[in-house]
N, CA, C and O of each residue as an XYZ file, in Angstrom:
472
protein
N       0.855     -1.175      0.000
C       0.000      0.000      0.000
C       0.898      1.233      0.000
O       1.702      1.433      0.911
N       0.750      2.049     -1.027
C       1.598      3.225     -1.156
C       1.145      4.402     -0.310
O       1.968      5.194      0.149
N      -0.143      4.519     -0.104
C      -0.656      5.680      0.634
C      -1.868      5.275      1.455
O      -2.633      4.387      1.078
N      -2.018      5.936      2.562
C      -3.219      5.736      3.366
C      -4.281      6.664      2.805
O      -4.017      7.844      2.574
N      -5.474      6.143      2.585
C      -6.510      6.925      1.927
C      -7.799      6.934      2.721
O      -8.117      5.996      3.452
N      -8.516      8.007      2.558
C      -9.852      8.150      3.118
C     -10.805      7.911      1.968
O     -11.081      8.823      1.189
N     -11.319      6.679      1.851
C     -12.190      6.326      0.736
C     -13.324      5.451      1.248
O     -13.115      4.526      2.034
N     -14.532      5.764      0.784
C     -15.696      4.985      1.176
C     -16.523      4.697     -0.068
O     -16.611      5.526     -0.974
N     -17.126      3.521     -0.103
C     -17.999      3.117     -1.200
C     -19.276      2.560     -0.586
O     -19.226      1.642      0.233
N     -20.421      3.115     -0.981
C     -21.711      2.700     -0.424
C     -22.674      2.337     -1.544
O     -22.658      2.953     -2.609
N     -23.509      1.340     -1.303
C     -24.610      1.022     -2.192
C     -25.871      1.075     -1.343
O     -25.974      0.394     -0.323
N     -26.829      1.889     -1.772
C     -28.056      2.027     -1.002
C     -29.125      2.761     -1.782
O     -28.997      2.984     -2.986
N     -30.188      3.135     -1.076
C     -31.308      3.847     -1.684
C     -31.450      5.221     -1.054
O     -31.236      5.404      0.144
N     -31.820      6.195     -1.903
C     -32.011      7.559     -1.428
C     -33.242      7.644     -0.533
O     -34.292      7.077     -0.835
N     -33.088      8.362      0.569
C     -34.192      8.568      1.502
C     -34.994      9.818      1.186
O     -36.101     10.001      1.693
N     -34.433     10.678      0.346
C     -35.127     11.897     -0.075
C     -34.532     12.360     -1.391
O     -33.425     11.963     -1.755
N     -35.268     13.202     -2.103
C     -34.753     13.763     -3.345
C     -33.534     14.634     -3.055
O     -33.488     15.306     -2.024
N     -32.545     14.631     -3.952
C     -31.395     15.515     -3.771
C     -31.835     16.982     -3.804
O     -32.716     17.363     -4.574
N     -31.208     17.787     -2.961
C     -31.485     19.227     -2.910
C     -30.185     19.977     -3.133
O     -29.152     19.631     -2.559
N     -30.240     21.015     -3.977
C     -29.043     21.801     -4.284
C     -29.158     23.185     -3.660
O     -30.204     23.829     -3.727
N     -28.062     23.629     -3.050
C     -27.954     24.969     -2.495
C     -26.873     25.694     -3.276
O     -25.758     25.190     -3.412
N     -27.198     26.885     -3.795
C     -26.233     27.695     -4.539
C     -25.760     28.841     -3.656
O     -26.535     29.418     -2.893
N     -24.471     29.161     -3.772
C     -23.868     30.217     -2.967
C     -23.585     31.444     -3.833
O     -23.512     31.338     -5.058
N     -23.428     32.603     -3.203
C     -23.128     33.845     -3.919
C     -21.835     33.738     -4.729
O     -21.664     34.433     -5.730
N     -20.937     32.871     -4.292
C     -19.646     32.702     -4.980
C     -19.801     31.986     -6.320
O     -18.860     31.938     -7.113
N     -20.983     31.433     -6.571
C     -21.207     30.670     -7.796
C     -21.094     29.169     -7.587
O     -21.481     28.393     -8.461
N     -20.569     28.751     -6.443
C     -20.462     27.324     -6.141
C     -21.818     26.788     -5.690
O     -22.680     27.547     -5.245
N     -21.997     25.476     -5.809
C     -23.230     24.842     -5.342
C     -22.900     23.500     -4.709
O     -21.881     22.882     -5.018
N     -23.774     23.066     -3.825
C     -23.628     21.767     -3.175
C     -24.978     21.065     -3.219
O     -26.015     21.674     -2.958
N     -24.954     19.786     -3.550
C     -26.159     18.965     -3.580
C     -26.078     17.988     -2.423
O     -25.039     17.371     -2.189
N     -27.196     17.850     -1.691
C     -27.235     16.995     -0.502
C     -28.401     16.024     -0.593
O     -29.465     16.350     -1.121
N     -28.179     14.816     -0.064
C     -29.262     13.843      0.086
C     -28.852     12.819      1.133
O     -27.687     12.750      1.524
N     -29.805     12.037      1.579
C     -29.522     10.951      2.510
C     -29.736      9.633      1.783
O     -30.568      9.533      0.882
N     -28.977      8.629      2.185
C     -29.168      7.294      1.617
C     -29.055      6.251      2.713
O     -28.318      6.421      3.684
N     -29.799      5.170      2.538
C     -29.826      4.083      3.510
C     -29.091      2.873      2.959
O     -29.257      2.505      1.796
N     -28.281      2.261      3.807
C     -27.669      0.972      3.499
C     -28.190     -0.018      4.529
O     -28.609      0.375      5.618
N     -28.166     -1.285      4.191
C     -28.634     -2.272      5.168
C     -27.765     -3.518      5.113
O     -27.134     -3.832      4.104
N     -27.765     -4.206      6.236
C     -27.000     -5.438      6.372
C     -27.881     -6.457      7.063
O     -28.464     -6.181      8.111
N     -27.972     -7.624      6.477
C     -28.723     -8.722      7.102
C     -27.753     -9.603      7.871
O     -26.632     -9.852      7.426
N     -28.194    -10.068      9.023
C     -27.358    -10.965      9.807
C     -28.244    -11.921     10.591
O     -29.413    -11.639     10.854
N     -27.664    -13.053     10.957
C     -28.396    -14.078     11.699
C     -28.110    -13.914     13.183
O     -26.952    -13.855     13.597
N     -29.162    -13.841     13.976
C     -29.020    -13.717     15.425
C     -28.655    -15.075     16.023
O     -28.714    -16.102     15.346
N     -28.280    -15.063     17.300
C     -27.906    -16.301     17.978
C     -29.043    -17.309     17.991
O     -28.806    -18.517     17.982
N     -30.289    -16.812     18.012
C     -31.444    -17.719     18.050
C     -31.810    -18.250     16.658
O     -32.787    -18.985     16.514
N     -31.027    -17.880     15.633
C     -31.239    -18.383     14.286
C     -32.126    -17.514     13.409
O     -32.242    -17.764     12.209
N     -32.752    -16.501     13.988
C     -33.617    -15.621     13.202
C     -32.780    -14.557     12.498
O     -31.751    -14.112     13.008
N     -33.251    -14.157     11.308
C     -32.571    -13.125     10.542
C     -33.048    -11.755     10.978
O     -34.224    -11.552     11.281
N     -32.122    -10.829     11.003
C     -32.440     -9.445     11.349
C     -31.747     -8.542     10.343
O     -30.844     -8.970      9.624
N     -32.178     -7.289     10.300
C     -31.610     -6.340      9.359
C     -31.275     -5.052     10.092
O     -32.066     -4.543     10.887
N     -30.091     -4.538      9.810
C     -29.659     -3.277     10.408
C     -29.563     -2.240      9.295
O     -28.880     -2.454      8.293
N     -30.253     -1.111      9.478
C     -30.245     -0.036      8.496
C     -29.395      1.114      9.031
O     -29.532      1.515     10.187
N     -28.517      1.638      8.175
C     -27.692      2.795      8.507
C     -28.035      3.922      7.535
O     -28.176      3.689      6.334
N     -28.167      5.131      8.049
C     -28.428      6.298      7.208
C     -27.155      7.113      7.062
O     -26.412      7.307      8.024
N     -26.913      7.589      5.839
C     -25.705      8.340      5.514
C     -26.093      9.650      4.842
O     -26.967      9.673      3.975
N     -25.447     10.736      5.238
C     -25.627     12.029      4.585
C     -24.562     12.149      3.505
O     -23.380     11.921      3.762
N     -24.986     12.510      2.286
C     -24.082     12.604      1.148
C     -24.105     14.032      0.611
O     -25.175     14.618      0.444
N     -22.933     14.587      0.341
C     -22.777     15.905     -0.282
C     -21.991     15.744     -1.573
O     -21.073     14.927     -1.651
N     -22.354     16.528     -2.591
C     -21.597     16.553     -3.843
C     -21.528     17.991     -4.327
O     -22.543     18.685     -4.385
N     -20.331     18.434     -4.673
C     -20.118     19.818     -5.084
C     -20.240     19.990     -6.587
O     -19.942     19.071     -7.350
N     -20.675     21.155     -7.006
C     -20.641     21.606     -8.395
C     -21.320     20.704     -9.398
O     -22.419     20.205     -9.156
N     -20.645     20.489    -10.560
C     -21.238     19.721    -11.649
C     -21.635     18.290    -11.265
O     -22.640     17.776    -11.754
N     -20.846     17.645    -10.390
C     -21.217     16.296     -9.947
C     -22.547     16.337     -9.212
O     -23.414     15.498     -9.454
N     -22.714     17.291     -8.329
C     -23.976     17.434     -7.605
C     -25.141     17.707     -8.542
O     -26.239     17.188     -8.344
N     -24.900     18.526     -9.569
C     -25.952     18.814    -10.549
C     -26.375     17.540    -11.270
O     -27.566     17.311    -11.480
N     -25.402     16.706    -11.650
C     -25.709     15.437    -12.322
C     -26.488     14.505    -11.397
O     -27.416     13.824    -11.834
N     -26.113     14.475    -10.124
C     -26.809     13.617     -9.167
C     -28.258     14.081     -8.996
O     -29.175     13.262     -8.941
N     -28.456     15.395     -8.913
C     -29.808     15.933     -8.749
C     -30.684     15.572     -9.957
O     -31.869     15.278     -9.801
N     -30.103     15.595    -11.142
C     -30.857     15.274    -12.358
C     -31.140     13.783    -12.493
O     -32.194     13.406    -13.005
N     -30.222     12.926    -12.045
C     -30.329     11.483    -12.271
C     -31.024     10.718    -11.155
O     -31.522      9.614    -11.379
N     -31.064     11.296     -9.946
C     -31.543     10.549     -8.784
C     -32.811     11.153     -8.205
O     -33.080     12.345     -8.357
N     -33.579     10.308     -7.542
C     -34.741     10.752     -6.778
C     -34.940      9.797     -5.613
O     -34.318      8.736     -5.550
N     -35.801     10.180     -4.704
C     -36.081      9.341     -3.534
C     -36.372      7.918     -3.990
O     -37.194      7.699     -4.880
N     -35.693      6.950     -3.375
C     -35.885      5.546     -3.702
C     -34.911      4.986     -4.715
O     -34.813      3.767     -4.855
N     -34.180      5.846     -5.435
C     -33.200      5.362     -6.410
C     -32.126      4.535     -5.710
O     -31.672      4.885     -4.620
N     -31.727      3.443     -6.340
C     -30.615      2.646     -5.830
C     -29.350      3.145     -6.512
O     -29.293      3.236     -7.738
N     -28.335      3.467     -5.715
C     -27.144      4.116     -6.240
C     -25.895      3.616     -5.519
O     -25.940      3.233     -4.350
N     -24.779      3.629     -6.250
C     -23.479      3.393     -5.650
C     -22.772      4.750     -5.607
O     -22.681      5.445     -6.619
N     -22.280      5.115     -4.434
C     -21.583      6.386     -4.251
C     -20.192      6.095     -3.728
O     -20.019      5.300     -2.804
N     -19.195      6.745     -4.324
C     -17.837      6.677     -3.805
C     -17.393      8.076     -3.427
O     -17.761      9.054     -4.079
N     -16.605      8.165     -2.378
C     -16.117      9.459     -1.929
C     -15.237      9.306     -0.716
O     -14.575      8.286     -0.527
N     -15.243     10.348      0.110
C     -14.440     10.328      1.334
C     -15.312     10.743      2.506
O     -16.321     11.428      2.335
N     -14.913     10.322      3.696
C     -15.638     10.676      4.910
C     -15.122     11.986      5.477
O     -13.915     12.209      5.571
N     -16.050     12.843      5.851
C     -15.714     14.095      6.530
C     -16.426     14.103      7.873
O     -17.627     13.845      7.944
N     -15.694     14.397      8.934
C     -16.279     14.525     10.262
C     -16.419     16.009     10.556
O     -15.442     16.756     10.514
N     -17.636     16.428     10.852
C     -17.927     17.844     11.061
C     -18.479     18.073     12.460
O     -19.196     17.231     13.000
N     -18.141     19.210     13.036
C     -18.675     19.652     14.316
C     -19.451     20.938     14.070
O     -18.984     21.828     13.359
N     -20.629     21.031     14.655
C     -21.440     22.234     14.499
C     -22.160     22.529     15.807
O     -22.204     21.689     16.705
N     -22.714     23.710     15.904
C     -23.420     24.135     17.104
C     -24.896     24.361     16.774
O     -25.227     25.023     15.790
N     -25.775     23.805     17.605
C     -27.210     23.977     17.399
C     -27.627     25.378     17.833
O     -26.840     26.108     18.435
N     -28.861     25.748     17.525
C     -29.382     27.053     17.930
C     -29.404     27.192     19.448
O     -29.328     28.298     19.983
N     -29.508     26.055     20.132
C     -29.518     26.054     21.596
C     -28.107     26.102     22.183
O     -27.940     26.091     23.403
N     -27.076     26.155     21.303
C     -25.701     26.242     21.789
C     -25.051     24.905     22.070
O     -23.952     24.862     22.623
N     -25.700     23.814     21.705
C     -25.164     22.477     21.945
C     -24.253     22.063     20.782
O     -24.611     22.229     19.616
N     -23.069     21.521     21.111
C     -22.145     21.048     20.082
C     -22.539     19.651     19.631
O     -22.802     18.772     20.451
N     -22.576     19.458     18.321
C     -22.930     18.163     17.733
C     -21.869     17.766     16.724
O     -21.158     18.611     16.180
N     -21.777     16.476     16.487
C     -20.871     15.925     15.478
C     -21.682     15.153     14.453
O     -22.728     14.585     14.769
N     -21.191     15.138     13.226
C     -21.821     14.328     12.192
C     -20.734     13.905     11.213
O     -19.690     14.545     11.087
N     -21.018     12.813     10.532
C     -20.129     12.320      9.493
C     -20.874     12.419      8.168
O     -22.032     12.017      8.059
N     -20.192     12.961      7.166
C     -20.775     13.166      5.847
C     -19.894     12.470      4.819
O     -18.669     12.463      4.937
N     -20.534     11.885      3.807
C     -19.798     11.343      2.673
C     -19.724     12.443      1.621
O     -20.753     12.903      1.126
N     -18.512     12.862      1.280
C     -18.332     13.835      0.203
C     -18.066     13.031     -1.062
O     -16.984     12.474     -1.245
N     -19.080     12.980     -1.939
C     -19.025     12.133     -3.122
C     -18.053     12.675     -4.165
O     -17.902     13.885     -4.333
N     -17.390     11.734     -4.870
C     -16.582     12.133     -6.020
C     -16.982     11.369     -7.279
O     -16.515     11.689     -8.372
N     -17.855     10.351     -7.132
C     -18.455      9.686     -8.282
C     -19.656      8.869     -7.822
O     -19.799      8.544     -6.644
N     -20.526      8.543     -8.800
C     -21.712      7.754     -8.486
C     -22.127      6.940     -9.696
O     -21.727      7.229    -10.824
N     -22.940      5.912     -9.445
C     -23.475      5.066    -10.498
C     -24.916      4.733    -10.134
O     -25.175      4.209     -9.051
N     -25.850      5.032    -11.025
C     -27.257      4.707    -10.795
C     -27.431      3.214    -11.044
O     -27.081      2.717    -12.115
N     -27.972      2.492    -10.056
C     -28.149      1.053    -10.177
C     -29.578      0.662    -10.538
O     -29.792     -0.350    -11.206
N     -30.560      1.453    -10.102
C     -31.943      1.201    -10.490
C     -32.801      2.423    -10.173
O     -32.399      3.325     -9.437
N     -33.973      2.417    -10.746
C     -34.927      3.496    -10.504
C     -35.526      3.340     -9.105
O     -35.253      2.354     -8.420
N     -36.335      4.302     -8.681
C     -36.900      4.232     -7.329
C     -37.653      2.943     -7.055
O     -38.241      2.343     -7.955
N     -37.625      2.533     -5.808
C     -38.311      1.327     -5.331
C     -39.807      1.493     -5.540
O     -40.416      2.433     -5.031
N     -40.393      0.565     -6.299
C     -41.831      0.608     -6.537
C     -42.398     -0.804     -6.401
O     -43.026     -1.330     -7.320
N     -42.164     -1.401     -5.240
C     -42.725     -2.715     -4.976
C     -41.958     -3.880     -5.576
O     -42.501     -4.979     -5.689
N     -40.697     -3.663     -5.966
C     -39.923     -4.767     -6.507
C     -39.580     -5.762     -5.401
O     -39.637     -5.422     -4.220
N     -39.235     -6.957     -5.770
C     -38.940     -8.010     -4.794
C     -37.763     -7.595     -3.916
O     -36.860     -6.885     -4.358
N     -37.791     -8.045     -2.680
C     -36.698     -7.747     -1.742
C     -35.417     -8.380     -2.246
O     -35.438     -9.445     -2.864
N     -34.308     -7.722     -1.979
C     -33.011     -8.217     -2.443
C     -32.379     -9.113     -1.419
O     -31.281     -9.623     -1.639
């Protein structure tokens, strides 16, 4: 391994339509949430599923393409890097969040419309 890298790859479904925010500087950012899930067998032999929600950001032209190609329920593969952010709420409370900053994506299917479970 030549370099240590911050790289993440997720496959999941969008939880909401992508939303784009434009800034006075001319830059824009597109944001959406996506869910991933993992099935596992419990000790008692029953299957269970764990769902994780991820916040995804994409800057500029990539974000514009994502907004045009994706909608709530779309199945997508996103690659990017993890960013850990700290922010303060209106009540003055410090919070942390992790965001995936996308650098590429691939549409895997259209929104979920009653297709068989995977």
